[in-house]
Biopython code that builds the backbone (N, CA, C, O; Angstrom):
import numpy as np
from Bio.PDB.StructureBuilder import StructureBuilder

atoms = [
    (1, "UNK", "N", (-38.172, -2.561, -1.514)),
    (1, "UNK", "CA", (-38.361, -3.306, -2.728)),
    (1, "UNK", "C", (-37.571, -4.602, -2.621)),
    (1, "UNK", "O", (-36.596, -4.677, -1.872)),
    (2, "UNK", "N", (-37.984, -5.615, -3.362)),
    (2, "UNK", "CA", (-37.309, -6.909, -3.301)),
    (2, "UNK", "C", (-35.943, -6.818, -3.985)),
    (2, "UNK", "O", (-35.684, -5.910, -4.775)),
    (3, "UNK", "N", (-35.090, -7.769, -3.665)),
    (3, "UNK", "CA", (-33.774, -7.784, -4.298)),
    (3, "UNK", "C", (-33.873, -8.035, -5.804)),
    (3, "UNK", "O", (-33.153, -7.387, -6.564)),
    (4, "UNK", "N", (-34.746, -8.958, -6.274)),
    (4, "UNK", "CA", (-34.892, -9.114, -7.724)),
    (4, "UNK", "C", (-35.416, -7.843, -8.406)),
    (4, "UNK", "O", (-35.005, -7.521, -9.521)),
    (5, "UNK", "N", (-36.313, -7.130, -7.741)),
    (5, "UNK", "CA", (-36.827, -5.876, -8.291)),
    (5, "UNK", "C", (-35.707, -4.836, -8.361)),
    (5, "UNK", "O", (-35.608, -4.087, -9.334)),
    (6, "UNK", "N", (-34.874, -4.794, -7.336)),
    (6, "UNK", "CA", (-33.732, -3.868, -7.345)),
    (6, "UNK", "C", (-32.785, -4.209, -8.486)),
    (6, "UNK", "O", (-32.268, -3.314, -9.154)),
    (7, "UNK", "N", (-32.556, -5.496, -8.712)),
    (7, "UNK", "CA", (-31.683, -5.924, -9.806)),
    (7, "UNK", "C", (-32.248, -5.473, -11.149)),
    (7, "UNK", "O", (-31.509, -4.970, -11.995)),
    (8, "UNK", "N", (-33.555, -5.648, -11.352)),
    (8, "UNK", "CA", (-34.182, -5.216, -12.606)),
    (8, "UNK", "C", (-34.093, -3.699, -12.762)),
    (8, "UNK", "O", (-33.789, -3.197, -13.844)),
    (9, "UNK", "N", (-34.358, -2.977, -11.682)),
    (9, "UNK", "CA", (-34.326, -1.513, -11.729)),
    (9, "UNK", "C", (-32.937, -1.000, -12.097)),
    (9, "UNK", "O", (-32.796, -0.065, -12.886)),
    (10, "UNK", "N", (-31.915, -1.623, -11.517)),
    (10, "UNK", "CA", (-30.543, -1.182, -11.755)),
    (10, "UNK", "C", (-29.937, -1.803, -13.013)),
    (10, "UNK", "O", (-28.886, -1.361, -13.479)),
    (11, "UNK", "N", (-30.587, -2.815, -13.558)),
    (11, "UNK", "CA", (-30.057, -3.480, -14.743)),
    (11, "UNK", "C", (-28.837, -4.325, -14.448)),
    (11, "UNK", "O", (-27.914, -4.413, -15.257)),
    (12, "UNK", "N", (-28.844, -4.953, -13.267)),
    (12, "UNK", "CA", (-27.723, -5.789, -12.859)),
    (12, "UNK", "C", (-28.246, -7.163, -12.438)),
    (12, "UNK", "O", (-29.455, -7.387, -12.375)),
    (13, "UNK", "N", (-27.331, -8.065, -12.155)),
    (13, "UNK", "CA", (-27.707, -9.405, -11.718)),
    (13, "UNK", "C", (-28.020, -9.429, -10.229)),
    (13, "UNK", "O", (-27.714, -8.485, -9.499)),
    (14, "UNK", "N", (-28.630, -10.518, -9.793)),
    (14, "UNK", "CA", (-28.907, -10.701, -8.369)),
    (14, "UNK", "C", (-27.608, -10.779, -7.573)),
    (14, "UNK", "O", (-27.547, -10.317, -6.434)),
    (15, "UNK", "N", (-26.565, -11.365, -8.173)),
    (15, "UNK", "CA", (-25.261, -11.427, -7.506)),
    (15, "UNK", "C", (-24.711, -10.027, -7.279)),
    (15, "UNK", "O", (-24.139, -9.751, -6.224)),
    (16, "UNK", "N", (-24.877, -9.145, -8.250)),
    (16, "UNK", "CA", (-24.383, -7.771, -8.093)),
    (16, "UNK", "C", (-25.145, -7.057, -6.988)),
    (16, "UNK", "O", (-24.556, -6.285, -6.232)),
    (17, "UNK", "N", (-26.450, -7.305, -6.882)),
    (17, "UNK", "CA", (-27.230, -6.717, -5.786)),
    (17, "UNK", "C", (-26.689, -7.223, -4.453)),
    (17, "UNK", "O", (-26.565, -6.451, -3.502)),
    (18, "UNK", "N", (-26.367, -8.509, -4.374)),
    (18, "UNK", "CA", (-25.782, -9.063, -3.147)),
    (18, "UNK", "C", (-24.461, -8.383, -2.822)),
    (18, "UNK", "O", (-24.187, -8.083, -1.660)),
    (19, "UNK", "N", (-23.635, -8.137, -3.845)),
    (19, "UNK", "CA", (-22.364, -7.434, -3.639)),
    (19, "UNK", "C", (-22.604, -6.013, -3.135)),
    (19, "UNK", "O", (-21.934, -5.550, -2.212)),
    (20, "UNK", "N", (-23.560, -5.332, -3.748)),
    (20, "UNK", "CA", (-23.866, -3.961, -3.337)),
    (20, "UNK", "C", (-24.346, -3.924, -1.893)),
    (20, "UNK", "O", (-24.004, -3.005, -1.149)),
    (21, "UNK", "N", (-25.126, -4.903, -1.497)),
    (21, "UNK", "CA", (-25.586, -4.990, -0.102)),
    (21, "UNK", "C", (-24.410, -5.267, 0.836)),
    (21, "UNK", "O", (-24.263, -4.615, 1.870)),
    (22, "UNK", "N", (-23.576, -6.240, 0.462)),
    (22, "UNK", "CA", (-22.446, -6.622, 1.315)),
    (22, "UNK", "C", (-21.456, -5.486, 1.503)),
    (22, "UNK", "O", (-20.798, -5.394, 2.539)),
    (23, "UNK", "N", (-21.351, -4.620, 0.499)),
    (23, "UNK", "CA", (-20.397, -3.509, 0.569)),
    (23, "UNK", "C", (-21.031, -2.200, 1.021)),
    (23, "UNK", "O", (-20.392, -1.149, 0.976)),
    (24, "UNK", "N", (-22.285, -2.263, 1.456)),
    (24, "UNK", "CA", (-22.940, -1.080, 2.012)),
    (24, "UNK", "C", (-23.416, -0.074, 0.980)),
    (24, "UNK", "O", (-23.748, 1.057, 1.334)),
    (25, "UNK", "N", (-23.455, -0.458, -0.282)),
    (25, "UNK", "CA", (-23.915, 0.456, -1.328)),
    (25, "UNK", "C", (-25.446, 0.509, -1.388)),
    (25, "UNK", "O", (-26.025, 1.523, -1.778)),
    (26, "UNK", "N", (-26.090, -0.593, -0.997)),
    (26, "UNK", "CA", (-27.549, -0.642, -0.867)),
    (26, "UNK", "C", (-27.872, -0.935, 0.589)),
    (26, "UNK", "O", (-27.119, -1.617, 1.284)),
    (27, "UNK", "N", (-28.999, -0.410, 1.035)),
    (27, "UNK", "CA", (-29.409, -0.573, 2.425)),
    (27, "UNK", "C", (-30.432, -1.704, 2.530)),
    (27, "UNK", "O", (-31.463, -1.663, 1.859)),
    (28, "UNK", "N", (-30.162, -2.709, 3.360)),
    (28, "UNK", "CA", (-31.107, -3.807, 3.502)),
    (28, "UNK", "C", (-32.391, -3.364, 4.201)),
    (28, "UNK", "O", (-32.395, -2.437, 5.010)),
    (29, "UNK", "N", (-33.467, -4.049, 3.866)),
    (29, "UNK", "CA", (-34.762, -3.771, 4.480)),
    (29, "UNK", "C", (-35.593, -5.046, 4.445)),
    (29, "UNK", "O", (-35.267, -5.994, 3.730)),
    (30, "UNK", "N", (-36.657, -5.059, 5.216)),
    (30, "UNK", "CA", (-37.613, -6.173, 5.203)),
    (30, "UNK", "C", (-38.999, -5.612, 4.992)),
    (30, "UNK", "O", (-39.321, -4.526, 5.474)),
    (31, "UNK", "N", (-39.827, -6.364, 4.262)),
    (31, "UNK", "CA", (-41.217, -5.936, 4.136)),
    (31, "UNK", "C", (-41.999, -6.440, 5.355)),
    (31, "UNK", "O", (-41.424, -7.068, 6.244)),
    (32, "UNK", "N", (-43.272, -6.173, 5.398)),
    (32, "UNK", "CA", (-44.084, -6.547, 6.574)),
    (32, "UNK", "C", (-44.156, -8.051, 6.772)),
    (32, "UNK", "O", (-44.367, -8.520, 7.891)),
    (33, "UNK", "N", (-43.982, -8.809, 5.701)),
    (33, "UNK", "CA", (-44.009, -10.272, 5.803)),
    (33, "UNK", "C", (-42.651, -10.835, 6.225)),
    (33, "UNK", "O", (-42.513, -12.044, 6.414)),
    (34, "UNK", "N", (-41.650, -9.967, 6.373)),
    (34, "UNK", "CA", (-40.328, -10.392, 6.800)),
    (34, "UNK", "C", (-39.402, -10.828, 5.683)),
    (34, "UNK", "O", (-38.347, -11.405, 5.944)),
    (35, "UNK", "N", (-39.788, -10.558, 4.422)),
    (35, "UNK", "CA", (-38.929, -10.906, 3.296)),
    (35, "UNK", "C", (-37.841, -9.858, 3.110)),
    (35, "UNK", "O", (-38.086, -8.656, 3.217)),
    (36, "UNK", "N", (-36.632, -10.341, 2.827)),
    (36, "UNK", "CA", (-35.482, -9.445, 2.650)),
    (36, "UNK", "C", (-35.616, -8.641, 1.370)),
    (36, "UNK", "O", (-36.134, -9.120, 0.360)),
    (37, "UNK", "N", (-35.143, -7.425, 1.437)),
    (37, "UNK", "CA", (-35.146, -6.542, 0.281)),
    (37, "UNK", "C", (-34.177, -5.405, 0.502)),
    (37, "UNK", "O", (-33.263, -5.505, 1.321)),
    (38, "UNK", "N", (-34.377, -4.330, -0.226)),
    (38, "UNK", "CA", (-33.545, -3.141, -0.093)),
    (38, "UNK", "C", (-34.438, -1.912, -0.083)),
    (38, "UNK", "O", (-35.569, -1.950, -0.569)),
    (39, "UNK", "N", (-33.929, -0.834, 0.465)),
    (39, "UNK", "CA", (-34.730, 0.393, 0.498)),
    (39, "UNK", "C", (-34.764, 1.034, -0.889)),
    (39, "UNK", "O", (-33.791, 0.988, -1.641)),
    (40, "UNK", "N", (-35.888, 1.618, -1.197)),
    (40, "UNK", "CA", (-36.040, 2.332, -2.465)),
    (40, "UNK", "C", (-35.089, 3.510, -2.548)),
    (40, "UNK", "O", (-34.567, 3.815, -3.620)),
    (41, "UNK", "N", (-34.858, 4.178, -1.414)),
    (41, "UNK", "CA", (-33.937, 5.322, -1.399)),
    (41, "UNK", "C", (-32.524, 4.908, -1.804)),
    (41, "UNK", "O", (-31.856, 5.615, -2.558)),
    (42, "UNK", "N", (-32.073, 3.758, -1.296)),
    (42, "UNK", "CA", (-30.710, 3.335, -1.637)),
    (42, "UNK", "C", (-30.614, 2.931, -3.111)),
    (42, "UNK", "O", (-29.578, 3.135, -3.742)),
    (43, "UNK", "N", (-31.689, 2.360, -3.659)),
    (43, "UNK", "CA", (-31.687, 2.009, -5.085)),
    (43, "UNK", "C", (-31.656, 3.284, -5.927)),
    (43, "UNK", "O", (-30.928, 3.353, -6.917)),
    (44, "UNK", "N", (-32.427, 4.274, -5.548)),
    (44, "UNK", "CA", (-32.426, 5.541, -6.287)),
    (44, "UNK", "C", (-31.058, 6.222, -6.199)),
    (44, "UNK", "O", (-30.588, 6.799, -7.179)),
    (45, "UNK", "N", (-30.423, 6.158, -5.034)),
    (45, "UNK", "CA", (-29.088, 6.744, -4.877)),
    (45, "UNK", "C", (-28.080, 6.016, -5.771)),
    (45, "UNK", "O", (-27.217, 6.648, -6.380)),
    (46, "UNK", "N", (-28.192, 4.705, -5.847)),
    (46, "UNK", "CA", (-27.299, 3.923, -6.705)),
    (46, "UNK", "C", (-27.553, 4.251, -8.172)),
    (46, "UNK", "O", (-26.606, 4.373, -8.949)),
    (47, "UNK", "N", (-28.809, 4.395, -8.557)),
    (47, "UNK", "CA", (-29.143, 4.793, -9.935)),
    (47, "UNK", "C", (-28.524, 6.149, -10.271)),
    (47, "UNK", "O", (-27.965, 6.341, -11.351)),
    (48, "UNK", "N", (-28.632, 7.073, -9.339)),
    (48, "UNK", "CA", (-28.086, 8.411, -9.549)),
    (48, "UNK", "C", (-26.573, 8.353, -9.704)),
    (48, "UNK", "O", (-26.013, 8.988, -10.598)),
    (49, "UNK", "N", (-25.911, 7.591, -8.835)),
    (49, "UNK", "CA", (-24.451, 7.466, -8.925)),
    (49, "UNK", "C", (-24.058, 6.888, -10.274)),
    (49, "UNK", "O", (-23.138, 7.386, -10.922)),
    (50, "UNK", "N", (-24.757, 5.830, -10.701)),
    (50, "UNK", "CA", (-24.449, 5.177, -11.973)),
    (50, "UNK", "C", (-24.645, 6.121, -13.158)),
    (50, "UNK", "O", (-23.901, 6.054, -14.137)),
    (51, "UNK", "N", (-25.640, 6.995, -13.072)),
    (51, "UNK", "CA", (-25.907, 7.935, -14.164)),
    (51, "UNK", "C", (-24.798, 8.983, -14.282)),
    (51, "UNK", "O", (-24.532, 9.483, -15.375)),
    (52, "UNK", "N", (-24.155, 9.314, -13.166)),
    (52, "UNK", "CA", (-23.157, 10.380, -13.153)),
    (52, "UNK", "C", (-21.714, 9.887, -13.185)),
    (52, "UNK", "O", (-20.816, 10.649, -13.543)),
    (53, "UNK", "N", (-21.476, 8.637, -12.822)),
    (53, "UNK", "CA", (-20.111, 8.120, -12.702)),
    (53, "UNK", "C", (-19.489, 7.852, -14.070)),
    (53, "UNK", "O", (-20.174, 7.487, -15.025)),
    (54, "UNK", "N", (-18.182, 8.040, -14.134)),
    (54, "UNK", "CA", (-17.451, 7.722, -15.356)),
    (54, "UNK", "C", (-17.308, 6.205, -15.463)),
    (54, "UNK", "O", (-17.483, 5.478, -14.485)),
    (55, "UNK", "N", (-16.994, 5.756, -16.646)),
    (55, "UNK", "CA", (-16.783, 4.323, -16.855)),
    (55, "UNK", "C", (-15.642, 3.821, -15.961)),
    (55, "UNK", "O", (-15.724, 2.735, -15.388)),
    (56, "UNK", "N", (-14.589, 4.617, -15.853)),
    (56, "UNK", "CA", (-13.458, 4.231, -15.007)),
    (56, "UNK", "C", (-13.875, 4.087, -13.544)),
    (56, "UNK", "O", (-13.464, 3.145, -12.867)),
    (57, "UNK", "N", (-14.690, 5.021, -13.062)),
    (57, "UNK", "CA", (-15.166, 4.956, -11.680)),
    (57, "UNK", "C", (-16.020, 3.715, -11.455)),
    (57, "UNK", "O", (-15.928, 3.071, -10.410)),
    (58, "UNK", "N", (-16.843, 3.386, -12.432)),
    (58, "UNK", "CA", (-17.692, 2.195, -12.319)),
    (58, "UNK", "C", (-16.843, 0.924, -12.270)),
    (58, "UNK", "O", (-17.098, 0.034, -11.459)),
    (59, "UNK", "N", (-15.845, 0.843, -13.131)),
    (59, "UNK", "CA", (-14.977, -0.339, -13.143)),
    (59, "UNK", "C", (-14.168, -0.451, -11.851)),
    (59, "UNK", "O", (-14.000, -1.545, -11.312)),
    (60, "UNK", "N", (-13.675, 0.666, -11.367)),
    (60, "UNK", "CA", (-12.906, 0.659, -10.118)),
    (60, "UNK", "C", (-13.783, 0.203, -8.961)),
    (60, "UNK", "O", (-13.356, -0.593, -8.124)),
    (61, "UNK", "N", (-14.998, 0.705, -8.920)),
    (61, "UNK", "CA", (-15.903, 0.330, -7.837)),
    (61, "UNK", "C", (-16.301, -1.134, -7.933)),
    (61, "UNK", "O", (-16.409, -1.808, -6.908)),
    (62, "UNK", "N", (-16.521, -1.638, -9.136)),
    (62, "UNK", "CA", (-16.844, -3.042, -9.324)),
    (62, "UNK", "C", (-15.702, -3.918, -8.807)),
    (62, "UNK", "O", (-15.943, -4.912, -8.122)),
    (63, "UNK", "N", (-14.471, -3.556, -9.131)),
    (63, "UNK", "CA", (-13.317, -4.304, -8.660)),
    (63, "UNK", "C", (-13.227, -4.288, -7.137)),
    (63, "UNK", "O", (-13.036, -5.331, -6.511)),
    (64, "UNK", "N", (-13.363, -3.115, -6.547)),
    (64, "UNK", "CA", (-13.299, -2.988, -5.083)),
    (64, "UNK", "C", (-14.418, -3.782, -4.418)),
    (64, "UNK", "O", (-14.192, -4.461, -3.416)),
    (65, "UNK", "N", (-15.619, -3.697, -4.974)),
    (65, "UNK", "CA", (-16.756, -4.433, -4.412)),
    (65, "UNK", "C", (-16.562, -5.943, -4.531)),
    (65, "UNK", "O", (-16.897, -6.689, -3.611)),
    (66, "UNK", "N", (-16.018, -6.393, -5.668)),
    (66, "UNK", "CA", (-15.795, -7.825, -5.867)),
    (66, "UNK", "C", (-14.768, -8.358, -4.870)),
    (66, "UNK", "O", (-14.957, -9.429, -4.294)),
    (67, "UNK", "N", (-13.693, -7.622, -4.670)),
    (67, "UNK", "CA", (-12.668, -8.027, -3.712)),
    (67, "UNK", "C", (-13.270, -8.062, -2.298)),
    (67, "UNK", "O", (-13.003, -8.988, -1.531)),
    (68, "UNK", "N", (-14.063, -7.073, -1.966)),
    (68, "UNK", "CA", (-14.685, -7.035, -0.643)),
    (68, "UNK", "C", (-15.738, -8.108, -0.441)),
    (68, "UNK", "O", (-15.964, -8.546, 0.687)),
    (69, "UNK", "N", (-16.386, -8.538, -1.512)),
    (69, "UNK", "CA", (-17.456, -9.525, -1.414)),
    (69, "UNK", "C", (-16.899, -10.928, -1.244)),
    (69, "UNK", "O", (-17.414, -11.721, -0.456)),
    (70, "UNK", "N", (-15.834, -11.230, -1.995)),
    (70, "UNK", "CA", (-15.271, -12.581, -1.952)),
    (70, "UNK", "C", (-14.155, -12.604, -0.962)),
    (70, "UNK", "O", (-13.530, -13.645, -0.759)),
]
sb = StructureBuilder()
sb.init_structure("model")
sb.init_model(0)
sb.init_chain("A")
sb.init_seg("    ")
for serial, (resi, resn, name, xyz) in enumerate(atoms, 1):
    if name == "N":
        sb.init_residue(resn, " ", resi, " ")
    sb.init_atom(name, np.array(xyz, "f"), 0.0, 1.0, " ", f" {name:<3s}", serial, name[0])
structure = sb.get_structure()
């Protein structure tokens, strides 16, 4: 799926999708035309984690991902 589609599915910004990719939380992929995207499996795994994670876990992960991205 495309990165903008992943952002819509997860309810996050395109920058957050870039952070998730950079930190290995989403798996990069290309479609047949060679456009960058992410695997549907990794998006579903991220959705599942978000549904089960506590608010504290989400904030901690956001902080760690932001530090790792910048």
